[in-house]
C-alpha positions in Angstrom: -153.4 78.2 -197.5 -153.8 81.6 -199.2 -152.4 80.6 -202.6 -149.2 82.5 -202.0 -146.9 79.7 -203.1 -148.3 79.5 -206.7 -145.6 81.7 -208.2 -142.9 80.0 -206.2 -144.1 76.7 -207.4 -143.9 77.7 -211.1 -140.5 79.3 -210.5 -139.2 76.2 -208.7 -140.4 73.9 -211.5 -138.8 76.0 -214.2 -135.6 76.4 -212.3 -134.9 72.7 -211.8 -136.1 71.6 -215.3 -132.9 71.0 -217.3 -134.8 71.7 -220.5 -136.3 75.0 -219.4 -134.9 78.3 -220.9 -135.3 79.7 -217.3 -133.4 76.8 -215.6 -131.1 77.7 -212.7 -127.4 77.2 -212.9 -126.3 74.1 -211.2 -123.9 74.1 -208.3 -121.3 72.6 -210.6 -121.7 75.4 -213.0 -121.7 78.3 -210.6 -120.6 78.1 -207.0 -123.0 80.9 -206.0 -125.9 78.5 -206.6 -125.0 77.0 -203.2 -126.3 80.1 -201.4 -129.6 80.1 -203.3 -130.0 76.3 -202.9 -129.8 76.7 -199.1 -132.6 79.2 -199.1 -134.7 77.0 -201.3 -134.1 74.0 -199.1 -135.2 76.0 -196.1 -138.3 77.3 -197.9 -139.3 73.9 -199.1 -139.0 72.5 -195.6 -140.9 75.3 -193.9 -143.7 75.0 -196.5 -143.6 71.3 -197.0 -147.3 70.5 -196.5 -148.3 73.0 -199.2 -145.6 72.7 -201.8 -143.2 69.8 -201.6 -145.8 67.3 -200.6 -148.0 68.3 -203.5 -145.3 68.0 -206.2 -145.3 65.2 -208.7 -142.7 62.5 -208.2 -140.8 63.7 -211.4 -140.7 67.3 -210.1 -139.5 66.2 -206.7 -136.7 64.2 -208.3 -135.6 67.2 -210.3 -135.4 69.3 -207.2 -133.4 66.6 -205.5 -131.1 66.3 -208.4 -130.5 70.1 -208.4 -129.9 70.3 -204.7 -127.7 67.2 -204.7 -124.9 69.0 -206.5 -123.7 70.1 -203.0 -123.1 66.5 -201.8 -119.5 65.6 -201.5 -118.2 69.1 -202.3 -115.7 70.8 -200.0 -113.7 74.0 -199.7 -116.3 76.0 -197.7 -114.3 77.7 -194.9 -116.8 80.3 -193.6 -120.6 80.5 -193.0 -121.1 78.6 -196.3 -120.6 75.4 -194.3 -124.2 76.0 -193.0 -125.5 76.2 -196.6 -124.2 72.7 -197.2 -125.6 71.5 -193.8 -129.2 72.7 -194.4 -129.2 71.4 -198.0 -128.1 68.0 -197.0 -130.4 67.9 -194.1 -133.4 68.6 -196.3 -132.2 66.0 -198.8 -132.0 63.4 -196.0 -135.5 64.2 -195.0 -136.9 63.6 -198.5 -134.9 60.5 -199.4 -132.2 62.3 -201.4 -128.4 61.7 -201.2 -126.3 63.2 -198.4 -122.9 62.5 -196.8 -122.1 62.4 -193.1 -118.5 63.1 -193.8 -119.5 66.5 -195.2 -121.3 67.3 -191.9 -118.5 66.1 -189.7 -116.0 68.2 -191.6 -118.2 71.3 -191.3 -118.6 70.8 -187.6 -114.9 70.8 -187.2 -114.6 74.0 -189.3 -117.3 75.7 -187.2 -115.5 75.0 -184.0 -112.2 76.2 -185.3 -113.9 79.6 -186.1 -115.7 80.0 -182.8 -114.2 82.8 -180.7 -116.3 83.0 -177.6 -119.3 84.9 -176.1 -121.4 83.7 -179.1 -119.1 85.2 -181.7 -117.7 83.4 -184.8 -115.1 84.7 -187.2 -116.5 84.3 -190.7 -113.4 82.6 -192.0 -109.8 83.1 -191.5 -107.0 85.0 -193.3 -104.2 83.5 -195.3 -102.1 83.0 -192.2 -105.0 81.4 -190.3 -105.9 84.4 -188.2 -109.6 84.6 -187.4 -110.4 88.1 -188.4 -113.8 88.6 -190.1 -116.4 90.0 -187.7 -119.6 91.5 -188.8 -123.4 90.9 -189.0 -122.7 87.5 -190.5 -121.9 86.3 -187.0 -125.6 86.5 -186.3 -127.2 86.2 -189.7 -125.5 83.0 -190.7 -123.8 81.5 -187.7 -126.8 81.6 -185.4 -129.8 81.5 -187.8 -128.8 78.6 -189.9 -128.3 76.2 -186.9 -131.9 77.0 -186.0 -133.1 76.4 -189.6 -131.2 73.1 -189.6 -132.9 72.0 -186.4 -136.3 72.8 -187.8 -135.5 70.8 -191.0 -134.6 67.7 -189.0 -137.5 68.2 -186.5 -135.4 68.7 -183.4 -134.9 71.4 -180.8 -132.0 73.7 -181.2 -129.0 71.9 -179.7 -127.9 73.2 -176.2 -124.5 74.3 -177.6 -126.2 76.6 -180.1 -128.8 77.8 -177.6 -126.1 78.9 -175.2 -124.1 80.6 -177.9 -127.1 82.3 -179.4 -128.2 83.7 -176.1 -124.6 85.0 -175.4 -124.5 86.6 -178.8 -127.8 88.4 -178.4 -126.7 89.9 -175.1 -123.9 91.7 -177.0 -125.7 92.2 -180.4 -128.2 94.5 -178.8 -125.5 97.0 -178.5 -125.0 97.0 -182.3 -128.5 98.7 -182.6 -128.7 102.4 -182.2 -131.3 104.3 -180.1 -133.2 105.1 -183.3 -133.3 101.5 -184.4 -130.5 101.7 -187.0 -127.9 99.0 -187.1 -124.1 99.5 -186.9 -123.1 99.8 -190.6 -119.8 98.2 -191.1 -118.0 96.8 -194.2 -120.0 94.3 -196.3 -122.7 94.4 -193.6 -123.8 97.7 -195.0 -126.4 95.9 -197.2 -127.6 93.6 -194.4 -130.1 95.9 -192.7 -132.7 93.1 -192.7 -130.2 90.3 -191.8 -129.0 92.1 -188.7 -132.5 91.4 -187.2 -132.3 87.7 -187.9 -130.5 86.6 -184.7 -133.1 88.5 -182.6 -136.0 86.5 -184.0 -134.0 83.3 -184.0 -133.4 83.7 -180.3 -137.1 84.4 -179.7 -138.1 81.4 -181.7 -135.6 79.3 -179.8 -136.8 80.6 -176.4 -133.3 81.8 -175.4 -133.4 85.5 -175.8 -132.1 87.4 -172.8 -134.0 90.5 -173.9 -137.3 91.8 -172.5 
């Protein structure tokens, strides 16, 4: 409504145009594109009336083609499964390709990494030991289910609501009295992301905090 999406629109159209000198790498070309594609899918869903719905059919198809590089791919064994989930959810909403078997496999992986009390291990070691615990537990494992539910137009599933509430009850202790997060490992750069589960819980109506 305030014209804030104009620059995003031009960037989007350049990024998905195969002939543009500023085109984005495809998922087939660079696996890291999966991460960015998930954020773009979420942004397009959240701003759909003002951006996606106003695009020309040719431009929509280019976006779909770029995002569709995720469909049928595998090998994601940590929070990246949620990148695939949100991308394919958006594709399904706009008439693009998606694969139920991708989602079924990712659901199994997610459950295999759930520890309890709202905590997920962000992957497992070579021997199968679940060992990676940091702010990704909140940033990815609890925020992306909420984003997924918003894309498909449903309330956050009871399972995720319960786990998010349980996580928040413990995550509050990862914030110091001066508002600084616990800085640990790769989470050192995630000062903004450590806030994400708190607003996710508020949006979902499950926060146990005053």
